[in-house]
N, CA, C and O of each residue as an XYZ file, in Angstrom:
324
protein
N     -17.660     29.078     44.570
C     -18.989     29.640     44.527
C     -19.973     28.543     44.141
O     -19.856     27.957     43.065
N     -20.938     28.260     45.007
C     -21.904     27.218     44.689
C     -23.179     27.846     44.149
O     -23.531     28.968     44.514
N     -23.864     27.125     43.287
C     -25.118     27.644     42.759
C     -26.255     27.280     43.703
O     -26.249     26.218     44.327
N     -27.226     28.174     43.796
C     -28.373     27.943     44.672
C     -29.407     27.101     43.956
O     -29.597     27.223     42.746
N     -30.064     26.259     44.703
C     -31.168     25.521     44.104
C     -32.363     26.459     44.004
O     -32.398     27.502     44.656
N     -33.327     26.089     43.196
C     -34.500     26.926     42.967
C     -35.259     27.217     44.243
O     -35.857     28.286     44.368
N     -35.252     26.287     45.203
C     -36.061     26.463     46.401
C     -35.367     27.271     47.492
O     -36.004     27.628     48.483
N     -34.076     27.568     47.336
C     -33.356     28.310     48.366
C     -33.601     29.805     48.236
O     -33.662     30.346     47.132
N     -33.742     30.468     49.390
C     -33.801     31.921     49.432
C     -34.920     32.542     48.635
O     -34.749     33.642     48.109
N     -36.054     31.889     48.523
C     -37.160     32.464     47.763
C     -36.918     32.461     46.270
O     -37.638     33.115     45.516
N     -35.904     31.726     45.842
C     -35.562     31.688     44.426
C     -36.640     31.100     43.552
O     -36.757     31.448     42.377
N     -37.438     30.198     44.129
C     -38.487     29.563     43.338
C     -39.476     30.612     42.847
O     -39.909     30.572     41.696
N     -39.831     31.548     43.719
C     -40.769     32.598     43.341
C     -40.194     33.459     42.228
O     -40.894     33.779     41.267
N     -38.931     33.834     42.347
C     -38.338     34.686     41.320
C     -38.167     33.940     39.998
O     -38.316     34.533     38.930
N     -37.856     32.652     40.062
C     -37.738     31.862     38.837
C     -39.095     31.755     38.154
O     -39.190     31.919     36.938
N     -40.136     31.485     38.916
C     -41.484     31.401     38.343
C     -41.906     32.740     37.757
O     -42.490     32.791     36.675
N     -41.613     33.813     38.463
C     -41.953     35.136     37.971
C     -41.207     35.452     36.676
O     -41.787     35.996     35.736
N     -39.927     35.111     36.632
C     -39.136     35.341     35.429
C     -39.676     34.520     34.269
O     -39.741     35.002     33.138
N     -40.064     33.281     34.547
C     -40.608     32.423     33.488
C     -41.931     32.969     32.970
O     -42.172     32.973     31.762
N     -42.787     33.427     33.875
C     -44.070     34.013     33.462
C     -43.843     35.264     32.624
O     -44.519     35.476     31.617
N     -42.892     36.089     33.041
C     -42.573     37.302     32.285
C     -42.075     36.943     30.894
O     -42.479     37.556     29.905
N     -41.193     35.944     30.818
C     -40.674     35.534     29.515
C     -41.784     34.977     28.639
O     -41.831     35.271     27.444
N     -42.672     34.183     29.207
C     -43.785     33.637     28.432
C     -44.664     34.761     27.883
O     -45.154     34.676     26.757
N     -44.861     35.808     28.678
C     -45.627     36.969     28.216
C     -44.897     37.665     27.074
O     -45.512     38.043     26.077
N     -43.576     37.834     27.220
C     -42.791     38.440     26.144
C     -42.852     37.607     24.870
O     -42.943     38.150     23.769
N     -42.802     36.293     25.022
C     -42.871     35.410     23.854
C     -44.220     35.537     23.164
O     -44.290     35.560     21.935
N     -45.284     35.620     23.940
C     -46.615     35.776     23.350
C     -46.739     37.111     22.614
O     -47.311     37.168     21.526
N     -46.213     38.170     23.195
C     -46.221     39.475     22.527
C     -45.419     39.388     21.230
O     -45.836     39.910     20.197
N     -44.275     38.729     21.294
C     -43.448     38.559     20.104
C     -44.211     37.834     19.002
O     -44.138     38.216     17.834
N     -44.942     36.790     19.377
C     -45.749     36.044     18.383
C     -46.864     36.916     17.809
O     -47.099     36.920     16.601
N     -47.549     37.654     18.687
C     -48.641     38.524     18.233
C     -48.150     39.595     17.270
O     -48.872     39.997     16.358
N     -46.930     40.051     17.472
C     -46.347     41.068     16.606
C     -45.634     40.474     15.397
O     -45.048     41.199     14.593
N     -45.688     39.145     15.274
C     -45.057     38.444     14.146
C     -43.587     38.833     13.973
O     -43.138     39.138     12.869
N     -42.853     38.815     15.081
C     -41.437     39.182     15.008
C     -40.584     38.115     14.343
O     -39.509     38.410     13.819
N     -41.060     36.880     14.362
C     -40.284     35.795     13.788
C     -39.176     35.304     14.707
O     -38.341     34.503     14.290
N     -39.155     35.772     15.950
C     -38.119     35.356     16.890
C     -38.526     34.063     17.586
O     -39.663     33.918     18.034
N     -37.588     33.130     17.671
C     -37.848     31.925     18.454
C     -37.474     32.207     19.907
O     -36.960     33.281     20.220
N     -37.731     31.247     20.792
C     -37.477     31.464     22.218
C     -36.011     31.751     22.504
O     -35.697     32.608     23.330
N     -35.125     31.053     21.842
C     -33.695     31.253     22.076
C     -33.265     32.653     21.674
O     -32.540     33.318     22.413
N     -33.705     33.101     20.516
C     -33.345     34.428     20.034
C     -33.940     35.519     20.918
O     -33.272     36.503     21.232
N     -35.193     35.342     21.316
C     -35.827     36.323     22.201
C     -35.089     36.385     23.533
O     -34.855     37.473     24.060
N     -34.723     35.238     24.079
C     -33.987     35.212     25.353
C     -32.653     35.939     25.210
O     -32.246     36.676     26.108
N     -31.979     35.735     24.093
C     -30.717     36.427     23.856
C     -30.930     37.937     23.782
O     -30.147     38.708     24.335
N     -31.977     38.348     23.107
C     -32.295     39.783     23.019
C     -32.572     40.374     24.400
O     -32.110     41.472     24.712
N     -33.319     39.652     25.217
C     -33.611     40.117     26.575
C     -32.307     40.264     27.357
O     -32.101     41.267     28.040
N     -31.435     39.274     27.257
C     -30.150     39.336     27.974
C     -29.302     40.501     27.498
O     -28.673     41.187     28.304
N     -29.282     40.727     26.199
C     -28.517     41.856     25.669
C     -29.057     43.186     26.202
O     -28.287     44.066     26.585
N     -30.374     43.322     26.223
C     -30.985     44.548     26.751
C     -30.697     44.708     28.239
O     -30.410     45.810     28.705
N     -30.773     43.607     28.984
C     -30.463     43.659     30.414
C     -29.004     44.026     30.659
O     -28.661     44.568     31.710
N     -28.150     43.728     29.686
C     -26.725     44.036     29.807
C     -26.390     45.434     29.300
O     -25.230     45.844     29.307
N     -27.414     46.159     28.860
C     -27.192     47.543     28.455
C     -27.274     47.825     26.973
O     -27.063     48.965     26.558
N     -27.575     46.821     26.153
C     -27.702     47.068     24.719
C     -28.895     47.983     24.459
O     -29.910     47.911     25.152
N     -28.762     48.823     23.474
C     -29.839     49.732     23.092
C     -30.922     48.921     22.382
O     -30.657     48.340     21.330
N     -32.141     48.868     22.936
C     -33.204     48.046     22.331
C     -33.565     48.466     20.911
O     -33.849     47.614     20.069
N     -33.556     49.764     20.637
C     -33.885     50.233     19.282
C     -32.821     49.801     18.284
O     -33.137     49.369     17.176
N     -31.561     49.920     18.682
C     -30.474     49.490     17.801
C     -30.540     47.987     17.577
O     -30.332     47.516     16.459
N     -30.826     47.233     18.629
C     -30.949     45.782     18.521
C     -32.087     45.409     17.569
O     -31.943     44.508     16.742
N     -33.210     46.104     17.691
C     -34.345     45.844     16.803
C     -33.981     46.119     15.347
O     -34.383     45.375     14.452
N     -33.226     47.180     15.110
C     -32.808     47.507     13.739
C     -31.889     46.430     13.170
O     -32.013     46.044     12.008
N     -30.967     45.951     14.000
C     -30.043     44.902     13.554
C     -30.814     43.631     13.207
O     -30.565     43.012     12.173
N     -31.744     43.248     14.069
C     -32.533     42.035     13.829
C     -33.382     42.186     12.571
O     -33.463     41.266     11.756
N     -34.009     43.339     12.416
C     -34.825     43.592     11.228
C     -33.982     43.497      9.963
O     -34.414     42.915      8.968
N     -32.786     44.064      9.997
C     -31.899     44.019      8.837
C     -31.436     42.588      8.545
O     -31.394     42.178      7.385
N     -31.092     41.836      9.577
C     -30.682     40.445      9.381
C     -31.821     39.615      8.788
O     -31.594     38.780      7.913
N     -33.036     39.846      9.261
C     -34.187     39.120      8.722
C     -34.423     39.488      7.257
O     -34.771     38.626      6.450
N     -34.233     40.774      6.908
C     -34.406     41.217      5.522
C     -33.387     40.540      4.612
O     -33.731     40.043      3.540
N     -32.126     40.526      5.052
C     -31.069     39.903      4.261
C     -31.351     38.412      4.088
O     -31.168     37.863      3.001
N     -31.791     37.768      5.148
C     -32.100     36.331      5.072
C     -33.217     36.069      4.065
O     -33.129     35.144      3.257
N     -34.272     36.891      4.117
C     -35.383     36.733      3.158
C     -34.890     36.900      1.724
O     -35.257     36.124      0.842
N     -34.059     37.915      1.494
C     -33.537     38.164      0.146
C     -32.705     36.991     -0.352
O     -32.830     36.584     -1.507
N     -31.866     36.452      0.505
C     -31.024     35.317      0.109
C     -31.860     34.080     -0.186
O     -31.590     33.349     -1.140
N     -32.883     33.850      0.643
C     -33.757     32.706      0.381
C     -34.493     32.870     -0.945
O     -34.652     31.903     -1.690
N     -34.940     34.084     -1.243
C     -35.615     34.341     -2.516
C     -34.667     34.114     -3.685
O     -35.054     33.526     -4.695
N     -33.435     34.575     -3.553
C     -32.453     34.381     -4.615
C     -32.170     32.898     -4.831
O     -32.057     32.442     -5.969
N     -32.056     32.146     -3.735
C     -31.803     30.716     -3.850
C     -32.978     30.016     -4.523
O     -32.783     29.120     -5.344
N     -34.189     30.422     -4.180
C     -35.367     29.801     -4.786
C     -35.434     30.111     -6.277
O     -35.795     29.250     -7.079
N     -35.086     31.343     -6.647
C     -35.129     31.740     -8.053
C     -34.099     30.985     -8.872
O     -34.319     30.705    -10.050
N     -32.987     30.658     -8.260
C     -31.909     29.984     -8.980
C     -31.917     28.481     -8.724
O     -31.021     27.769     -9.178
N     -32.915     28.001     -8.004
C     -33.047     26.576     -7.760
C     -31.979     25.979     -6.888
O     -31.613     24.819     -7.074
N     -31.463     26.740     -5.932
C     -30.381     26.272     -5.073
C     -30.871     25.790     -3.719
O     -30.098     25.794     -2.761
N     -32.093     25.388     -3.605
C     -32.580     24.867     -2.323
C     -32.267     23.447     -2.252
O     -32.584     22.795     -1.257
């Protein structure tokens, strides 16, 4: 199985469209202060495209961010940075 180049079969248009869509999603993510970087947002999009429940995914991410904040606060309080 060979991979298609961007210019074959109208792929360039779909790649540009996908990139524009992702850039829009990234901007929305920034405006909503989600704290997601491009890699994490791309992973979330892929998970949703693969059938993951977006609400459940959002809850997991929110919980992971909360735990991370708590651990960083604990480390700062105990001088472990």
